[in-house]
N, C-alpha and C positions, 0 to 999 in steps of 0.2 A: 466384633465391633469393626465399623468399615474404616478404611484408609481415610475417607473424608472426615469422619468424626474425630479420629486420632489426631489429623493434621490440625482440625479445628481447635481442639482441645489445647494444642501447644502453643499456636500463634494467634489464637482468639478469632471469633466469628469475623469482625470487620476486617482484619489483616488478611484472612484467607480469602474472602471475596474479592478485596483488591488484588491479590495475586493472581486468582483465577481470571480475573478480567484484565489482566496487564499484557502489554505487547514488549518484549525486551528484545535487544540485540546483542548478540555474542561474538566478537570480533576475534577469531582465532580457534582453530580446532586441533591444536596441539597437545602438548603435555599437560598444561593447566586447563585448556579448552575441553579436552575430553573428560576430565574429571567434572569441570564446572558444568557441563551440559548435562551429565547425569543427574547432578545435585538439583539443578533447576526443574528437571523433569520430575524428580521425587517430590520437590516442594510444591509441585502443581501449578507452575506458571502457565499462564493461559496459552500464549504464543511467543516461541523462540526463533527468530532469524539467525543463521548461522553463516559467518563470511570465512572463507579461507581460501587462498589461491593455491596452496602446494598440494602436492601428491604424497602418498604414503610411501616411505622408504623403510628399507630392512633395519635401518637403524633407530627407527621410531618405535618398534615393536617392543622394546624392553621397558617403556616408561607410558606409552600412549595406548591404554588397555582397550579401548574400543575397536583396534585394529588387528586383523591375523595376517599370517604368512599370504592368505589368498587375496588380500586386499592391497598388495604392494603394486604402486603405479597407479592406484584408483584415487579419486578425489578425496581430501579428508573431509571436506563439510558434508557430501551426501553420504559417505561411508559412516561418517559418526552418526548421522540422524537415522540411517537405516538400523545401525546398532543398538540404539537405544528405545526401538520400538518394541522391544521384546517386554520392558518394564516400564512402558509409557502408560502407567496405571490410571492418570486422570485425562488422559486423551490430549495432551498437549499438541497443539498445532507446530509443527515443524516445518520451517522453510530453508533448505541450504542454498548457498551460492558458491560456486568456485570461481572466483574473480578477486582482483585486487580491490581494497576499500577506497584505493585512490580513484577508480573509475567513475568519474562524474556523470557520464553518460548514463551508467547503471545506477550509481548511487548519488544522486543530485541532493543538494542540502534539503529539498522538499522532502526526499525519501526517509531522511533520518528523524522528520518530525513525527511520524507515527510512535516512535518507541517512548514507553514511560520511562526506561532506564536501558543504559548502555553498559555491558560487561566486557571490560578489555582483558583479553589473554593472549597478548601480543609478545613477541620476541625481540622486538627492535625499536629504538627510540623514536625514529622518524614516523613511524605510523601512530605510535602512542600520542605524540605530538600533534599528529594531524586529527586524531579523534578528539583530542583535547580542544583544539581550536573550533571544531564543529559544535563540540558541546558549550562553548562559551557563545557561540553565535545564536545557537538554539535554547540557552539556558537548560541544558540537559544534566541530569547527574551521572557522573560515570563511577563504576565500581572498578577500580584499579587493582592489578594483581601481576606478581612477577616473582620468580625465583631464580636463584643463582646457587647450586649446591644445596646446602642446609639453609641457607638464609633466604628469607622470602618476606613478601609484604602483601597485605589487601587492605583496602580501604577506600570510602567513597570521597570523590570531590564535587564540591556543591559550588557551582560557577559564581564567581564575584563574591562568594561567602567565606570560602576556605581556601587552603592552598591547592592550587591547580598542578597538573602533572609537570609544567614547566617552571613551577616557582623554584624548584631546587636544581642547582648546578650539577650536572653528572659528568663522571669520567668519560672524556672522549677517547675514541681509538687512538692507539699510539703511532705516530708516523715516524720514518726514517730519512735521513739524508739520501739523495740519489747516489751520492758518492760512496757511502757504505754499503747500500745495497748492491751497486754495480762493481765496485772495486774492492773494498775491503770488509766482506762480511765475518762477523766474528761470533754470531748466534745462529741456531738452526731456523729462527723465525725470519732472519735475513735472507737466507737461501730459499726459504719458502715464498717470501715476497716477491724475489726475483723471478722465481720459477712461474708463479702465477701472475703476476702483474707486469711483468716485463717480457720473458720469453715466451710464455703462451700467449700473451696478447699480440706481440709482434708477428708471430707467426700465422694465428688463426683467426685475427679479426679481419672484418671485412673491407674496412678501408686501411689503405696502407699509411702508415705515420709518415709525415713530411720529413724529408730529410733535415736534418739540422745543420746550419749554417756554421762555418768556423768561427764567425763572429756575429754578435747580435745579442738582444736581451734574453732570448732563450737559453743561452747558456748559464744565466744567473741562477737558473733553477736546478742546475747540476749540484749545487751543495759544495764546490771547491774552488779554491783560487789557485790550485796548480796547474800551471799551463799544459804540462805534459798529460796529465791525468784528463783534463777537459778535451785535448786532441784526441786522446784515445777513446773516450766515453762517446764522442761524436762518429768517429771513424766505426766503432762497433756498432753502434746503432744503425748506421747506414749500410753497414755490410749485411747486416741480418736483414735488412729490408729486401736487398739484392737476392739474397740466399731465398727468400719466400718464392723467387719466381721459379726456382726448381722443385716447388712443391710436387710436381706430377713425376719427378725422376724416380726409380727404384730405389736408387740408394741415399733418398733424401734424408732418412733418418740417421745414416753414417755420416753425410755431410754436416748436419747439424751438429753431431757430437765432435767432430773435429774441428768445427769452428769454435763452438761457446765453450768446451770443455779443454780444447789443447792450444789452438792457435792465439785465441783472446786471453788465456792465462800466461802464455809466453810473452805476449805484449805487455801484459801488466806488470810481468818481472823486470822488464827494461826500464819502468819508471822506478828507479831507486829510491826515490825519497819515501815512498809509501812502505818500504820494508825496513827502514832503519829501526823501528821500534816494534814491528810486527813480525809474526813468523811467514816465511815466505810460502805461497800455495804451489802444489805440484801440478803441471800440467798431465792431464790423462792421456796415458799411453793406451790406446784401444786395442792395439795389436796383442799386447800381452795379457789381456783378460777375454780374447774371443774363444779360446778353448773352453773356458770355463763357462761363459756366457751361453754356447750351443749347448752344454750340458744341462742347463737349468730346466727343470719342469715345472708344471702347474702345480703339483704336490709341494714342491720346494717352497713355494710362496706362501704356503699356509693361509691363514685368516686374516692376515694383515695385523695381528696383535704385536708381531715381533720386528725388529727392524730388518731388512733384507742386507744381504751382502752387497759388495759392489759389483760383482757379476750379475746377481740377481736384479739390481737396479738398473743395470745398462739393458739386460734382456727385457725388462718391463717398458723401459724408455723407446726401445726400438720397435716393440710391439704396439704400444700406444700411439706413438707417432704415426705407423703404419695404418691404424684403424682411423686416425683422425684425417690423415691424407684423402683416405678413400671417401670419409664424410664431406670434405671439403669440395669435392666434385659436385655435390648436390645441394649441400646446405650453404654454401659460399661463405658463412660467418658461424663461428662456434664460440659459446660464452662458456667461461667456466662455472662448473656447477659441482658442488660437493657431492651430489646424488648421480652424478654423470661418471660411470667408471672410466671411460677413456680419457675424459678431462682430470679427472682426480689421479689417476695413475701415471699420467705425464707429468703433472705437478709433483708427485711424490717422488717418483725416479729422478726428474731434473734437480729437485732440491737436495735429494740425498747424493747424487753425484757431485753436485758442487759443494756440498758439505764435506764431502771425502776429499775434495781438492785442496781445501782450506783448514783441513784437519779439524773439523766439526763435528761433534756427535751427531751419529745418524739416527733418524726418528722412524717409528713404525708407521704405516699406512694409516692406522686408526689416528694417531697423534697428529699426523700432519692435516688429515680431514678436519679435526677439530679447530687447529689453527688456521688454515687456509678457507674454511667455510665459518669462520668467526662464531662457532658453535659455543654457546654457554653451557657449562656443565648443567646438568639436570637430574633430580633425583625424584623418582616416583613418588616417595613418601611425602617429600617436600611439597610436590604439586597437589597432592591430594589433601594435605593439610591447609595449604593456602586457598585453594578451590572451596573447601568445606567452609572456611571462615568468610570467603567472597560471598557465598550463597547465604550464610546465617546473618551475616552483616547487612545484606540487603533488604531483609526483614523490616529492618529498622526505618528504611527510607519510606514506608507507606504512612507516615504519620499525617494529621490533618494540615500541618503547616511544615513549610521548609525549616523554621526555626527550630520545631520541635523535632525534626529528623535529624538536624545538626547536633542537638543536645542529646539525643538517643545513640547517636553514632560514634564509632571509634574505628581506629585502624589498628591492624595486628602484624607485629613482626617477628619473625623468627631467626634465630642463630644457633651457633654451635656452642655457645657459652654456656654457662651455669643455669642460666634462667633462658630455656628453649623458645617460650612465648611470651612476648611483651604485647602491652597494649598503650595506646596513646590517643588522646582527642584530637580531633581535626584543629589545624592551625589556621590562624589568619593568612590571608594572601600575602605573598611576598610584593611590596610597593614598587618594586624594580623589576618584577616579572614581564619579560618581553611579550607574553600572551596575555595574562588576565590583568595586567596594569592597564590595559586601554579597554574600556567598555565597548562591548560588541553586541550587535543586533541585527536583525533582518529587517529590510525595508522593502514593502512592497510597493512598486511604483508603476505606473502608466508612462512609459517613455516617450510618449507622444507629447508630454506636458513639456514646459519650458523651465530653463534654470531657475528662472525668477520665481516661478511657482514652488519649487523645490526650497529655495532660500527662505520663502515665507514659511512655509510649513516648518522648517527646522527653527526659526526665530521663535515661532509660537509655541512648538512643541516642548524646546529644552531650555527656553527662556534666556536665549543669548542676546546680548545687544546687537546693534546693526552690523557690528565687525565680525564677520566669518570668513574662513577660506574653505572651499570645497576642492579636494584633488582625488585622483586616481592614481597611485603609484607616485612618480615624481612630476606628473603632468597636472599642472594648476587650472582647474576648470573657472574657479571663481573666487575674488575677494573684492573687498571695497575699493582697492585700487586697481583692480582689473575685472570690469564688469561688461566687456566686450561679448561675453557670451550670454548675458541675463535673457535675451530673447529668443536664443537656440532652442532647439528641440534636444530633449536630454540624449536620445538615441545617436545623435549625430555628433556628440562629443564624447561618446563611450561609456554612457551609462547604459549597459546592458546586463543580461542575465549573467549573474556570477561574478560582476566587477564588485571590488572592495573599494567603497567610497569612504574617504577621510575628511572629517569635519573638524576645523580647528577654531579654536576662540582666539580671534585676533587680539583681544584684550588681555590674554591670558590669565583668565579669571577661572575657565573651567579645562579640565583635561580633553585632549583630542579624543574624539570617538571614532569607531570604524563600522560601517553598515555593508553588509552583504546585500546584494540587488537581487531582488525576485520581481516578476513582471506581473502586471496585471492588464485588463482592458476596461477598466471601470473609471477611467479618467480620476482616478484618486492616487493620494500619496499616503501609505499607512506606515508610520513610524512606530518603532518598539518602544516600549516603557524601559527607560535607562536611569540608572542613577550614575550621574556623572559628577565625580568628586572635584573639589576645586584644586587647582593647580598649587603646588608649594611655594610659598614666597621666596624670591631670590634674594640672595645676600647682596646688601648695598656695596658697591664699588667704591673704593677709596677716591675721592676727586683728585684729578690731576694738579700739581703743583703749576705756577706761572709759565715755567721754563718748558715743561713739558707740554702744557697746553699749548703754548706758542708753537713748538714744534709740530704738534698734531695738526693745527689750524693751518700751518704753511706748508706742510709736506704731502699727506696722504689722505684719501678717505677710504674707509673699509666698507665694502659692501657685501651683504651677505648673499651668497649664491644659493638660492633655493633649489638648484636641480641637482646638485651633487655635494651639497652639506660643506662646500669649502667656504673659506674666506678669500675674497677677491681684492687685492690691494690695487687703488687706482690712483695714478699720478695726476692731479687736478690741472696741471700746467700741460699735459701731454696726452690728453684723452684722444682717444683716436674715434672717428666718426661710427656711429652705431650701425652693425650690419643690418642691411634690410631685411625684415622678417618675410619668410616664405607666406605667400598668400594663403595657404592651406593651414599654416600653423598660428594659432593666436599667441600673443605677447605674453611671455611669462612675467612674474613679478619681478624678476631679476632684471628683465629687458626693459622693463618700463622704468624701472628705477634708475638704470644706468641713463636712460633717455632724459629722465628728469634732471638728473646730474649736469648733462651737457647744456640742456636748454636754460638752466638756471647759473651758469657761469661756475659750475663746480660746487654749487651750494644746495645741500639738502635741508629743506625745512621739516623738523619733526613736530608732530603735534604735542 
């Protein structure tokens, strides 16, 4: 019995033909991506495009089964594609890209239109949100999947019909006050953050950080009101900038150790208020460890699974600093990368030496790599389970109508509880979602046409009354009170490829929509079919009593600032003369409103 016949028997002739003729995008070729690519190949998908910027690291091999030792440092996307060719029984067309999905030159919005379905196998929230917005603009279904340890999820999102990726609030990375990181660490993560985001960045970034002034608003970011501590933090920062000038000195590593692990700690001890309820740190006496440092061998360091001794950490710090010094002569700037041994070992050793000084538990290289690299723990079995469900659920997405696909679809969750696998139906969109609560679509426009022609098309297509506002970002292009641009060519006021044009109903009857601009040369404006929901009714405000009304009439006017969403209070008796507009900048609605206030003796007439 042929593979074709077996698969047709399972999924049905109609679904099989749709799968064979489909073109899908797989974003990510890591833990889930490797498993998912294999599953898509075995299901017979016609064409799969694989996008991943990363290269293969040794740490990937325990769960990304398409990769081998010989593949280390090779691109993940092309290596994964080559690996699955040996069982590409249905001759699926495979196209890899080693690139960031954010590269709009390589992946413009038009490029995404070719795909029938998008599979997300990403490991970070920003990229997932980006794909989510692409899908909302193009009305593309996305198969979301992700894992953390034994927990995982897989399920489809149907634009504007079900929950999108951004409908749910997710935990954001924890941050720490600057004063905790720089002055009073109490956990390993504080020392790791200090080593990675402060010490490493100060020494090896291309642009020198500006010296911090003793007074000024920048000191508010230090997170403390202790004057002595602020003075010390500023001095410590500026001294480190000066130390960078000694980068080419043979004893640079020793100078860094003496400054940050000895002299800076001695200065901290002088701020007695910091240590009234905390254990005092102990400045590092480098001379007492030098004999032990010189005796450390490569074999002593092991595989990085166990914490190093203080002598071993000092040895690693010196060696890593020397290697980074050498690289700075040609690279000029070095960014921290968990897969770059030089940068990783610098951060590991620096964090552990600081932990030792503050009597904090030392961590292994493996542990610090996970924390500093923001690595989410992954289990190969969970990846395989979630990828398998993602592929199986996708078979439900080829129904005749979108509604049928939604009815037939479900999401899958795994956990370490008594019920490992749970199922749920797609949920309705969150009405307050920052992404999908705004109807989005793609507008194809010849930008040699005028603003008035765009306004006419919008009014006719979406059934607005005459009062609409058109803007790009915070720049107002048109509304009924500001029609100066109506005869201008669209390209002259910023309606160019890739611009996001917002259209608002001034009568507050319909929700605001957002249109992604694509260009044509056909003297046409083609607007997408959008379902624009009505705006919810606002609650009626209680009327002011006579006394309060009198005060309001006699004292101030409140004018909404359309540029920065603030409320501007204008004293009607002391209105200043309106600033003359730059000849190149059209008046904003706010400026015209203020002009009206002055020309009418402080009175605004409302329709």
